[in-house]
FIROTI-902685 format. One record per residue: y, x, z of N, C-alpha, C, O in turn. Coordinates in steps of 0.1 Angstrom, whole numbers, padded with zeros to 4 digits, always signed. Layout:
YXZYXZYXZYXZ/...
END
This chain:
+0629-0651+0380+0627-0639+0388+0613-0638+0392+0606-0647+0395/+0608-0625+0391+0594-0622+0395+0591-0625+0409+0599-0622+0418/+0580-0632+0412+0577-0636+0425+0570-0624+0432+0560-0619+0428/+0577-0620+0443+0572-0608+0450+0561-0612+0460+0561-0623+0466/+0551-0602+0462+0541-0605+0472+0546-0606+0486+0555-0599+0490/+0540-0615+0494+0544-0617+0508+0537-0606+0516+0529-0598+0511/+0540-0607+0529+0534-0597+0538+0518-0598+0538+0511-0588+0537/+0513-0610+0538+0499-0613+0538+0493-0608+0525+0482-0602+0524/+0500-0611+0514+0495-0607+0501+0495-0592+0499+0486-0587+0493/+0504-0585+0505+0504-0571+0505+0492-0565+0512+0486-0555+0508/+0489-0571+0523+0477-0567+0531+0464-0569+0522+0455-0561+0522/+0464-0580+0515+0452-0583+0506+0452-0572+0495+0441-0568+0492/+0463-0568+0490+0463-0558+0479+0458-0545+0485+0452-0537+0478/+0462-0541+0497+0458-0529+0503+0443-0529+0505+0436-0519+0502/+0437-0540+0510+0423-0541+0512+0415-0541+0498+0404-0535+0497/+0421-0547+0488+0415-0547+0475+0415-0532+0469+0405-0528+0463/+0426-0525+0471+0426-0511+0466+0416-0503+0473+0409-0495+0467/+0414-0505+0486+0404-0497+0493+0390-0501+0488+0381-0492+0487/+0387-0513+0485+0374-0518+0480+0372-0512+0466+0361-0507+0464/+0382-0511+0458+0381-0506+0444+0378-0491+0445+0370-0486+0438/+0385-0484+0454+0383-0470+0455+0369-0466+0459+0363-0457+0454/+0364-0474+0469+0351-0472+0474+0340-0474+0463+0330-0467+0462/+0343-0485+0455+0333-0489+0446+0333-0481+0433+0323-0478+0427/+0345-0476+0428+0346-0470+0415+0350-0455+0415+0351-0449+0404/+0351-0449+0427+0356-0435+0427+0347-0426+0419+0352-0417+0412/+0334-0427+0420+0325-0418+0413+0320-0424+0400+0310-0418+0394/+0326-0434+0395+0321-0440+0382+0324-0431+0370+0335-0425+0370/+0315-0429+0361+0316-0418+0352+0318-0422+0337+0316-0413+0328/+0321-0434+0334+0322-0439+0320+0336-0440+0316+0339-0444+0305/+0346-0436+0324+0360-0437+0321+0366-0450+0327+0378-0453+0325/+0358-0457+0335+0362-0469+0342+0363-0467+0357+0359-0475+0365/+0367-0455+0360+0367-0451+0374+0379-0456+0382+0388-0463+0376/+0380-0453+0395+0391-0457+0403+0405-0454+0397+0414-0462+0398/+0406-0442+0392+0419-0437+0387+0423-0444+0374+0435-0446+0372/+0413-0449+0366+0416-0457+0355+0423-0470+0360+0433-0475+0355/+0416-0476+0370+0421-0489+0375+0435-0487+0382+0443-0496+0380/+0437-0476+0389+0450-0473+0395+0460-0472+0384+0471-0477+0386/+0457-0466+0373+0467-0465+0362+0470-0478+0356+0481-0481+0352/+0460-0487+0355+0462-0501+0350+0472-0508+0359+0481-0515+0354/+0471-0507+0372+0480-0513+0381+0494-0507+0379+0504-0515+0379/+0495-0494+0378+0508-0488+0375+0514-0493+0362+0526-0496+0362/+0506-0494+0352+0511-0500+0339+0516-0514+0341+0526-0518+0336/+0508-0522+0348+0512-0536+0351+0525-0537+0358+0534-0545+0355/+0527-0528+0368+0540-0528+0375+0552-0524+0366+0563-0530+0368/+0549-0515+0357+0559-0511+0348+0563-0523+0339+0575-0525+0337/+0554-0530+0334+0556-0542+0325+0563-0553+0333+0572-0560+0328/+0560-0554+0346+0566-0564+0354+0581-0562+0356+0588-0572+0359/+0586-0550+0354+0600-0548+0355+0608-0556+0345+0620-0558+0347/+0602-0560+0334+0609-0567+0323+0603-0580+0320+0607-0587+0310/+0593-0585+0328+0587-0598+0326+0588-0607+0338+0587-0602+0349/+0589-0620+0336+0589-0629+0347+0574-0634+0349+0569-0641+0341/+0569-0630+0361+0555-0634+0364+0553-0633+0379+0561-0628+0386/+0541-0638+0383+0537-0637+0397+0531-0623+0400+0520-0620+0395/+0539-0615+0407+0535-0601+0409+0522-0599+0416+0514-0590+0413/+0520-0608+0426+0508-0607+0434+0496-0610+0425+0486-0602+0426/+0496-0620+0417+0485-0623+0408+0482-0612+0398+0471-0608+0395/+0493-0607+0393+0492-0596+0383+0485-0584+0389+0476-0578+0384/+0490-0580+0401+0485-0567+0407+0471-0569+0412+0462-0560+0411/+0468-0581+0418+0454-0583+0423+0444-0584+0411+0433-0578+0412/+0448-0590+0400+0439-0591+0388+0438-0577+0382+0427-0573+0377/+0448-0569+0382+0447-0556+0377+0438-0547+0385+0430-0539+0379/+0438-0548+0398+0429-0541+0406+0414-0545+0404+0405-0537+0405/+0412-0558+0401+0399-0563+0400+0393-0565+0386+0382-0570+0384/+0401-0560+0376+0397-0564+0362+0384-0558+0357+0378-0563+0348/+0379-0547+0364+0367-0541+0359+0355-0545+0368+0344-0540+0366/+0357-0552+0379+0347-0556+0388+0337-0565+0381+0341-0576+0375/+0324-0561+0380+0314-0569+0374+0314-0568+0359+0307-0576+0352/+0322-0559+0353+0322-0558+0339+0308-0555+0333+0301-0547+0339/+0305-0562+0322+0292-0561+0316+0288-0546+0312+0277-0542+0313/+0298-0538+0309+0296-0524+0305+0290-0516+0316+0284-0506+0314/+0293-0521+0328+0289-0513+0340+0277-0520+0347+0272-0515+0358/+0272-0530+0341+0260-0538+0347+0250-0541+0336+0245-0552+0336/+0246-0531+0329+0235-0532+0319+0237-0544+0309+0227-0551+0306/+0249-0547+0305+0252-0557+0296+0253-0571+0302+0255-0581+0294/+0252-0572+0315+0253-0585+0322+0267-0587+0328+0271-0578+0336/+0274-0597+0324+0288-0599+0330+0286-0606+0344+0282-0617+0345/+0290-0598+0354+0290-0603+0368+0304-0605+0374+0305-0606+0386/+0314-0605+0365+0328-0606+0370+0330-0617+0379+0335-0615+0391/+0327-0629+0375+0330-0641+0383+0323-0641+0397+0329-0643+0407/+0310-0637+0396+0302-0636+0408+0308-0626+0418+0309-0629+0430/+0310-0614+0414+0314-0603+0423+0329-0605+0428+0332-0602+0439/+0338-0609+0419+0351-0611+0423+0352-0622+0433+0360-0621+0443/+0345-0633+0430+0345-0645+0440+0340-0640+0454+0346-0644+0464/+0329-0633+0453+0323-0628+0466+0333-0620+0474+0334-0621+0486/+0340-0610+0467+0349-0602+0474+0361-0609+0479+0365-0608+0491/+0367-0618+0471+0379-0625+0475+0376-0635+0486+0385-0638+0495/+0365-0641+0486+0361-0650+0497+0360-0643+0510+0362-0648+0521/+0356-0630+0509+0354-0622+0522+0368-0619+0528+0369-0616+0540/+0379-0621+0520+0392-0620+0525+0399-0633+0528+0411-0634+0531/+0390-0644+0528+0395-0657+0531+0406-0662+0521+0415-0669+0526/+0405-0658+0509+0416-0662+0499+0412-0676+0494+0401-0680+0491/+0423-0684+0492+0421-0698+0488+0415-0698+0474+0417-0690+0465/+0406-0709+0472+0398-0710+0460+0407-0711+0447+0403-0707+0437/+0419-0717+0449+0428-0719+0437+0433-0705+0433+0434-0703+0420/+0435-0696+0442+0439-0682+0438+0428-0675+0432+0429-0668+0422/+0416-0676+0438+0404-0670+0432+0402-0675+0418+0399-0666+0409/+0403-0687+0415+0401-0693+0401+0412-0687+0392+0408-0684+0380/+0424-0685+0396+0434-0679+0388+0431-0665+0385+0433-0660+0373/+0426-0657+0394+0423-0643+0392+0411-0642+0382+0411-0634+0373/+0401-0650+0384+0389-0650+0375+0394-0654+0361+0389-0648+0351/+0403-0663+0360+0408-0667+0347+0415-0656+0340+0413-0653+0328/+0424-0649+0347+0431-0638+0342+0422-0627+0338+0423-0622+0326/+0413-0623+0346+0403-0612+0343+0395-0615+0331+0392-0607+0323/+0391-0628+0330+0382-0632+0318+0389-0630+0305+0383-0630+0295/+0403-0629+0305+0410-0628+0293+0415-0614+0290+0423-0612+0280/+0410-0604+0297+0415-0591+0296+0407-0583+0285+0413-0576+0277/+0394-0584+0285+0385-0576+0277+0388-0577+0262+0389-0588+0257/+0388-0566+0255+0389-0565+0241+0377-0571+0234+0378-0579+0224/+0365-0568+0239+0352-0573+0233+0351-0588+0234+0344-0593+0225/+0356-0594+0244+0355-0609+0245+0364-0616+0235+0362-0628+0232/+0375-0609+0231+0384-0614+0220+0392-0627+0224+0396-0635+0216/+0394-0628+0237+0402-0640+0242+0417-0637+0241+0422-0626+0244/+0424-0648+0238+0439-0647+0238+0444-0651+0252+0440-0662+0257/+0452-0643+0258+0457-0646+0272+0465-0659+0272+0473-0662+0263/+0462-0667+0282+0469-0681+0283+0480-0681+0293+0486-0692+0295/+0483-0670+0299+0494-0670+0309+0501-0656+0308+0495-0647+0302/+0513-0655+0312+0521-0643+0312+0514-0632+0321+0514-0620+0318/+0508-0637+0332+0500-0628+0341+0489-0621+0333+0486-0609+0334/+0481-0629+0326+0470-0624+0318+0475-0615+0307+0468-0605+0304/+0486-0618+0301+0492-0610+0290+0495-0596+0296+0492-0586+0290/+0501-0596+0308+0505-0583+0314+0493-0574+0317+0493-0562+0315/+0483-0580+0324+0471-0573+0328+0463-0568+0315+0458-0557+0315/+0462-0576+0305+0456-0572+0293+0463-0560+0287+0457-0550+0283/+0476-0561+0286+0484-0550+0280+0482-0537+0289+0481-0526+0283/+0483-0539+0302+0482-0527+0311+0468-0520+0309+0468-0508+0309/+0458-0528+0307+0445-0522+0305+0444-0515+0292+0438-0504+0290/+0449-0522+0281+0448-0516+0268+0457-0503+0266+0453-0495+0259/+0468-0503+0274+0476-0490+0273+0468-0478+0278+0470-0467+0273/+0459-0481+0288+0451-0469+0293+0439-0466+0284+0432-0456+0286/+0437-0474+0273+0427-0471+0263+0432-0463+0251+0424-0460+0242/+0445-0460+0251+0451-0453+0240+0459-0441+0244+0461-0440+0256/+0463-0433+0235+0470-0421+0238+0461-0410+0243+0449-0411+0241/+0467-0400+0250+0459-0388+0255+0448-0393+0264+0436-0388+0264/+0452-0401+0274+0442-0406+0284+0431-0415+0277+0419-0414+0281/+0435-0422+0267+0426-0431+0260+0415-0422+0252+0404-0426+0252/+0420-0411+0246+0411-0402+0239+0400-0397+0249+0388-0396+0246/+0405-0392+0261+0396-0386+0271+0386-0397+0276+0374-0394+0277/+0391-0409+0278+0382-0420+0282+0372-0424+0272+0360-0427+0275/+0376-0423+0259+0367-0427+0248+0355-0417+0248+0344-0422+0246/+0358-0404+0249+0347-0395+0248+0339-0395+0261+0327-0392+0260/+0345-0398+0272+0337-0399+0285+0327-0410+0284+0316-0409+0287/+0332-0422+0278+0323-0433+0277+0312-0431+0267+0300-0434+0269/+0316-0425+0256+0306-0422+0245+0295-0412+0251+0283-0414+0248/+0299-0402+0258+0289-0393+0264+0280-0400+0274+0268-0397+0275/+0286-0409+0282+0278-0417+0292+0267-0425+0285+0257-0429+0291/+0269-0429+0272+0260-0437+0265+0252-0429+0255+0245-0435+0246/+0252-0416+0256+0245-0407+0248+0248-0409+0233+0239-0407+0224/+0260-0412+0230+0264-0413+0216+0268-0399+0211+0274-0391+0218/+0265-0396+0198+0269-0384+0192+0284-0384+0190+0290-0395+0188/+0291-0373+0190+0305-0372+0189+0310-0376+0175+0319-0384+0174/+0304-0370+0165+0308-0372+0151+0297-0369+0142+0288-0361+0145/+0297-0376+0130+0287-0373+0120+0293-0376+0106+0300-0386+0105/+0291-0367+0097+0296-0370+0083+0287-0379+0076+0291-0384+0065/+0276-0382+0081+0266-0391+0075+0271-0406+0076+0274-0410+0087/+0272-0413+0064+0277-0427+0064+0270-0436+0074+0276-0445+0079/+0257-0434+0075+0249-0443+0083+0251-0439+0098+0253-0448+0106/+0249-0426+0101+0250-0422+0115+0264-0424+0121+0265-0427+0133/+0275-0423+0113+0288-0423+0118+0292-0437+0125+0301-0437+0133/+0285-0447+0121+0288-0461+0127+0285-0461+0142+0291-0469+0149/+0277-0452+0147+0274-0452+0161+0280-0440+0169+0275-0436+0179/+0290-0434+0163+0296-0422+0169+0308-0426+0177+0314-0436+0176/+0312-0416+0186+0324-0419+0194+0336-0419+0186+0345-0427+0188/+0337-0410+0175+0349-0410+0167+0351-0424+0160+0362-0428+0158/+0340-0430+0156+0341-0443+0150+0348-0454+0158+0354-0463+0153/+0347-0452+0172+0353-0461+0181+0368-0462+0180+0374-0472+0183/+0374-0451+0175+0388-0451+0172+0392-0462+0162+0402-0469+0163/+0383-0463+0152+0386-0472+0141+0381-0487+0145+0387-0496+0140/+0371-0488+0153+0366-0501+0157+0375-0507+0167+0376-0520+0168/+0382-0499+0175+0390-0505+0186+0403-0499+0188+0414-0505+0187/+0404-0486+0191+0416-0479+0196+0428-0480+0187+0439-0483+0192/+0425-0479+0174+0437-0479+0165+0442-0494+0163+0452-0496+0157/+0434-0503+0167+0438-0517+0166+0447-0522+0177+0454-0532+0176/+0447-0515+0189+0453-0520+0201+0468-0521+0200+0474-0530+0206/+0474-0512+0193+0489-0512+0192+0495-0525+0188+0504-0530+0193/+0488-0531+0178+0493-0543+0172+0488-0556+0180+0491-0567+0176/+0481-0554+0191+0476-0565+0198+0483-0566+0212+0479-0575+0220/+0493-0558+0214+0500-0559+0227+0509-0572+0227+0513-0576+0217/+0510-0577+0239+0517-0590+0241+0532-0588+0245+0540-0595+0239/+0535-0579+0253+0548-0577+0259+0556-0566+0252+0550-0557+0246/+0569-0568+0252+0578-0558+0245+0577-0544+0251+0576-0534+0244/+0576-0543+0264+0574-0530+0271+0561-0523+0267+0562-0511+0263/+0550-0531+0266+0538-0525+0262+0538-0521+0247+0532-0510+0244/+0544-0528+0239+0546-0525+0225+0553-0511+0223+0549-0503+0215/+0563-0509+0231+0571-0497+0230+0562-0485+0234+0562-0474+0228/+0555-0486+0245+0547-0476+0251+0535-0473+0241+0532-0461+0239/+0530-0484+0236+0518-0482+0227+0521-0475+0214+0512-0467+0209/+0533-0476+0209+0537-0469+0197+0535-0454+0198+0529-0448+0189/+0540-0448+0208+0539-0434+0210+0525-0429+0212+0521-0419+0207/+0517-0437+0220+0504-0434+0223+0495-0435+0210+0486-0427+0207/+0498-0445+0202+0491-0447+0189+0494-0435+0180+0484-0430+0174/+0506-0431+0179+0510-0419+0170+0502-0407+0175+0498-0399+0166/+0501-0405+0188+0494-0393+0193+0479-0393+0189+0474-0383+0185/+0473-0405+0189+0459-0406+0185+0458-0403+0170+0448-0397+0166/+0467-0408+0162+0466-0405+0148+0467-0390+0145+0460-0385+0137/+0476-0383+0152+0477-0369+0151+0464-0362+0155+0460-0352+0149/+0458-0367+0166+0446-0361+0171+0435-0362+0161+0428-0352+0158/+0433-0374+0156+0422-0376+0147+0424-0368+0134+0414-0363+0128/+0436-0367+0129+0439-0359+0118+0435-0344+0120+0429-0338+0112/+0439-0339+0132+0435-0325+0136+0420-0324+0137+0414-0314+0133/+0414-0334+0143+0399-0334+0144+0392-0332+0131+0383-0324+0129/+0396-0340+0121+0390-0339+0108+0394-0326+0101+0385-0321+0093/+0405-0321+0103+0409-0307+0098+0399-0297+0103+0395-0288+0096/+0395-0298+0116+0386-0288+0122+0372-0290+0118+0365-0280+0115/+0367-0302+0117+0353-0304+0113+0350-0302+0099+0339-0301+0094/+0361-0302+0091+0359-0300+0076+0361-0286+0071+0362-0283+0059/+0363-0277+0081+0365-0263+0077+0353-0257+0070+0353-0245+0066/
END
């Protein structure tokens, strides 16, 4: 049976949500507060069919982008900033270490395999928000924030375009999901992206 958060843990989650909203609300690369909120929602959906510590999953989901290298000029500050925040809430060091461990296994670019069901769930929840209609929107938002061109027919230029990111990452995510719930959701979102890219090429090749 999934371990439900206690009263104290629920208070911690509320304070964490408030911290994330204050920190990420105006973030413009597609890693904003509402992205993180959707990851939490995805994680809760997956928890309906998985046995895991709900508090650890939800807390890690809220904190998974804190200190991310993409938001700190290529420097990973996750452990430093997450530790600093959780210590301010007087959270036990063993819990802090678990959260840092889970968060460290979420990122696609780090290529780590989740070592716990909690990490599997948070990783799936984050990856689900990177595909489908919302994933397409986030992909172009991030590309624009990095001054990447949208698309180029030139073989050399296309490697650094936003459209290329679909092939470098987004189309791979469906087959990298850990849980059965995420796999089912991912299939529909993947199919939508395929339809979108097919239509995109139809239009640019007119």
